C-alpha positions as CSV (number, residue, x, y, z in Angstrom):
1,X,-7.5,-2.1,-5.8
2,X,-8.8,-0.1,-2.8
3,X,-11.6,2.3,-3.5
4,X,-10.5,5.8,-4.3
5,X,-11.0,8.4,-1.7
6,X,-12.5,11.1,-4.0
7,X,-13.3,14.8,-4.0
8,X,-15.3,16.4,-6.8
9,X,-13.8,19.6,-7.9
10,X,-16.1,22.0,-9.9
11,X,-13.8,24.5,-11.5
12,X,-15.0,28.0,-12.4
13,X,-18.7,27.3,-13.2
14,X,-19.1,31.0,-13.6
15,X,-21.4,33.2,-15.7
16,X,-18.2,34.4,-17.6
17,X,-18.5,31.1,-19.6
18,X,-22.2,31.6,-20.3
19,X,-23.1,35.3,-20.6
20,X,-19.6,36.8,-20.5
21,X,-16.7,37.1,-22.9
22,X,-15.7,33.4,-22.8
23,X,-18.8,31.4,-23.9
24,X,-18.1,27.6,-23.9
25,X,-18.5,26.2,-27.4
26,X,-18.0,22.4,-27.0
27,X,-19.6,20.4,-25.5
28,X,-22.7,22.6,-25.5
29,X,-22.5,24.6,-22.3
30,X,-26.1,24.0,-21.4
31,X,-25.5,20.3,-21.5
32,X,-22.1,20.4,-19.7
33,X,-23.6,22.4,-16.8
34,X,-26.3,19.7,-16.5
35,X,-23.7,17.0,-16.3
36,X,-21.9,19.0,-13.5
37,X,-25.2,19.0,-11.6
38,X,-25.4,15.2,-12.1
39,X,-21.9,14.8,-10.8
40,X,-22.7,16.9,-7.7
41,X,-25.8,14.8,-7.1
42,X,-23.8,11.6,-7.2
43,X,-21.1,13.0,-5.0
44,X,-23.6,14.1,-2.4
45,X,-25.3,10.8,-2.4
46,X,-22.0,9.0,-1.9
47,X,-20.7,11.4,0.8
48,X,-17.9,12.7,-1.5
49,X,-16.9,16.2,-0.7
50,X,-17.5,18.9,-3.3
51,X,-15.2,21.8,-3.9
52,X,-16.4,24.8,-5.9
53,X,-13.7,27.0,-7.3
54,X,-14.1,30.5,-8.7
55,X,-11.5,32.4,-10.7
56,X,-10.7,36.1,-10.1
57,X,-8.6,38.4,-12.2
58,X,-9.2,41.3,-9.8
59,X,-11.3,44.4,-9.8
60,X,-11.3,46.2,-13.2
61,X,-10.3,43.1,-15.2
62,X,-12.2,42.5,-18.4
63,X,-12.9,39.0,-17.4
64,X,-13.4,37.3,-14.0
65,X,-13.9,40.6,-12.4
66,X,-15.4,39.9,-8.9
67,X,-17.5,43.1,-9.1
68,X,-19.5,42.0,-12.1
69,X,-22.4,39.5,-12.5
70,X,-20.3,37.3,-14.7
71,X,-18.1,36.4,-11.7
72,X,-21.1,34.6,-10.0
73,X,-21.8,30.9,-10.3
74,X,-24.1,29.6,-12.9
75,X,-27.7,30.0,-11.6
76,X,-28.3,26.2,-11.5
77,X,-25.5,26.0,-9.0
78,X,-26.1,29.3,-7.2
79,X,-29.6,28.3,-6.4
80,X,-28.5,25.0,-4.8
81,X,-25.3,26.3,-3.2
82,X,-24.7,24.2,-0.2
83,X,-22.9,25.2,3.0
84,X,-21.3,21.7,2.9
85,X,-19.4,22.6,-0.3
86,X,-15.9,23.9,0.2
87,X,-15.5,27.3,-1.6
88,X,-12.2,28.4,-3.1
89,X,-11.1,31.5,-5.1
90,X,-8.0,31.1,-7.3
91,X,-5.8,33.4,-9.3
92,X,-4.0,30.8,-11.5
93,X,-5.0,28.2,-14.0
94,X,-4.3,25.4,-11.7
95,X,-6.5,24.9,-8.7
96,X,-3.6,24.4,-6.3
97,X,-1.3,27.5,-6.0
98,X,-2.2,29.7,-3.0
99,X,-5.7,28.0,-2.4
100,X,-4.9,25.5,0.3
101,X,-6.6,22.8,-1.7
102,X,-3.6,20.4,-1.5
103,X,-3.3,20.7,2.3
104,X,-7.1,20.2,2.6
105,X,-6.9,17.0,0.4
106,X,-4.2,15.6,2.6
107,X,-6.0,16.5,5.8
108,X,-9.1,14.7,4.6
109,X,-7.0,11.7,3.3
110,X,-8.3,12.3,-0.3
111,X,-6.2,10.6,-3.0
112,X,-8.3,11.2,-6.1
113,X,-9.8,14.4,-7.5
114,X,-12.6,14.4,-10.2
115,X,-12.4,17.5,-12.3
116,X,-15.4,19.2,-13.9
117,X,-15.9,22.7,-15.1
118,X,-14.1,25.1,-17.3
119,X,-12.1,25.4,-19.4
120,X,-10.7,22.1,-20.8
121,X,-8.0,24.1,-22.5
122,X,-6.9,26.0,-19.4
123,X,-7.8,25.1,-15.9
124,X,-8.7,21.5,-16.4
125,X,-5.4,20.8,-18.2
126,X,-3.3,22.8,-15.8
127,X,-4.9,21.3,-12.7
128,X,-4.5,17.7,-14.0
129,X,-0.8,18.3,-14.8
130,X,-0.2,19.9,-11.4
131,X,-1.9,17.1,-9.6
132,X,0.5,14.6,-11.1
133,X,3.4,16.5,-9.6
134,X,1.7,16.4,-6.2
135,X,1.0,12.7,-6.3
136,X,-2.8,13.0,-6.6
137,X,-4.8,10.8,-8.9
138,X,-7.0,12.6,-11.3
139,X,-10.3,11.9,-13.1
140,X,-11.8,14.2,-15.7
141,X,-15.5,14.0,-16.6
142,X,-15.3,14.8,-20.3
143,X,-18.9,15.8,-20.8
144,X,-18.9,18.0,-17.7
145,X,-16.2,20.3,-19.0
146,X,-15.9,22.5,-22.0
147,X,-13.6,24.4,-24.4
148,X,-13.7,27.5,-26.5
149,X,-12.7,28.2,-30.1
150,X,-9.1,29.5,-30.2
151,X,-7.3,31.7,-32.7
152,X,-3.9,33.4,-32.1
153,X,-0.5,33.8,-33.8
154,X,0.2,30.1,-33.6
155,X,-2.9,29.0,-35.4
156,X,-6.7,28.5,-35.2
157,X,-8.5,25.5,-33.7
158,X,-12.3,25.0,-33.2
159,X,-13.6,24.1,-29.7
160,X,-14.5,20.5,-30.6
161,X,-11.0,19.7,-31.8
162,X,-9.5,21.4,-28.7
163,X,-11.7,19.5,-26.3
164,X,-11.4,16.0,-27.9
165,X,-7.7,16.4,-28.5
166,X,-7.1,17.4,-24.9
167,X,-9.3,14.6,-23.5
168,X,-7.2,12.1,-25.5
169,X,-4.0,13.7,-24.3
170,X,-5.1,13.7,-20.6
171,X,-6.1,10.1,-20.8
172,X,-2.8,9.1,-22.2
173,X,-0.9,10.2,-19.1
174,X,-2.4,12.5,-16.6
175,X,-6.0,11.5,-15.9
176,X,-8.7,8.8,-16.2
177,X,-11.2,10.4,-18.6
178,X,-14.8,9.2,-18.8
179,X,-18.3,10.6,-19.2
180,X,-20.2,11.6,-16.1
181,X,-22.5,8.5,-16.3
182,X,-19.5,6.2,-16.1
183,X,-18.0,8.2,-13.3
184,X,-21.3,7.9,-11.4
185,X,-21.2,4.1,-11.9
186,X,-17.6,4.0,-10.5
187,X,-18.6,6.1,-7.5
188,X,-21.5,3.9,-6.7
189,X,-19.4,0.7,-7.1
190,X,-16.4,2.2,-5.2
191,X,-14.2,1.4,-8.2
192,X,-11.3,3.0,-10.0
193,X,-11.9,4.5,-13.4
194,X,-9.9,2.9,-16.2
195,X,-7.0,5.0,-17.4
196,X,-4.9,4.9,-20.5
197,X,-1.1,5.3,-20.6
198,X,1.4,6.8,-23.0
199,X,2.8,3.6,-24.3
200,X,-0.5,2.0,-25.2
201,X,-1.8,5.3,-26.6
202,X,1.3,5.6,-28.8
203,X,1.0,2.0,-30.0
204,X,-2.7,2.3,-30.8
205,X,-2.1,5.7,-32.4
206,X,0.6,4.2,-34.7
207,X,-1.7,1.3,-35.6
208,X,-4.7,3.6,-36.3
209,X,-2.6,5.8,-38.7
210,X,-0.5,3.2,-40.3
């Protein structure tokens, strides 16, 4: 297979997920932000463009308020912020609506996006599903993302269960899921990440729970 033409997408690596109202619970946020840095290092070595996305909910919002310190990038990224990175601000869970990212990908002949950042249970999931509709191959770096504990009227789920469940779900259809180290190896080799599919996932699931 031809080598993927990749872009690394770093979604919402903002202080809201560290010191704000939505602290990432799993994988540990201090570890996941390090893996994001590792992915950026590998992308820059390989000449892969990096897109950094920030979410805004508007002035006065309780979260993702652009007038607050929590809107800013995590310090480890802010201090290395590169003029070569493409910066985008979004208003929706998916990275695509009203951001121009899809047009930019086409203009740069990019056919594969590697998703990192936050949250697994919102923007990663939404962006991967949206990318399928747009004909864009997706990779997800499972240790460079993160989820939160969730409780609402439909039930209660801890962050580890949320994250691991969604990684299995994504790899069954929408994305090739792998740890950052495996992605870096694929980047250096110019190879495609292995991806599961729904039929095989269903068959293996049935066998595992027989």
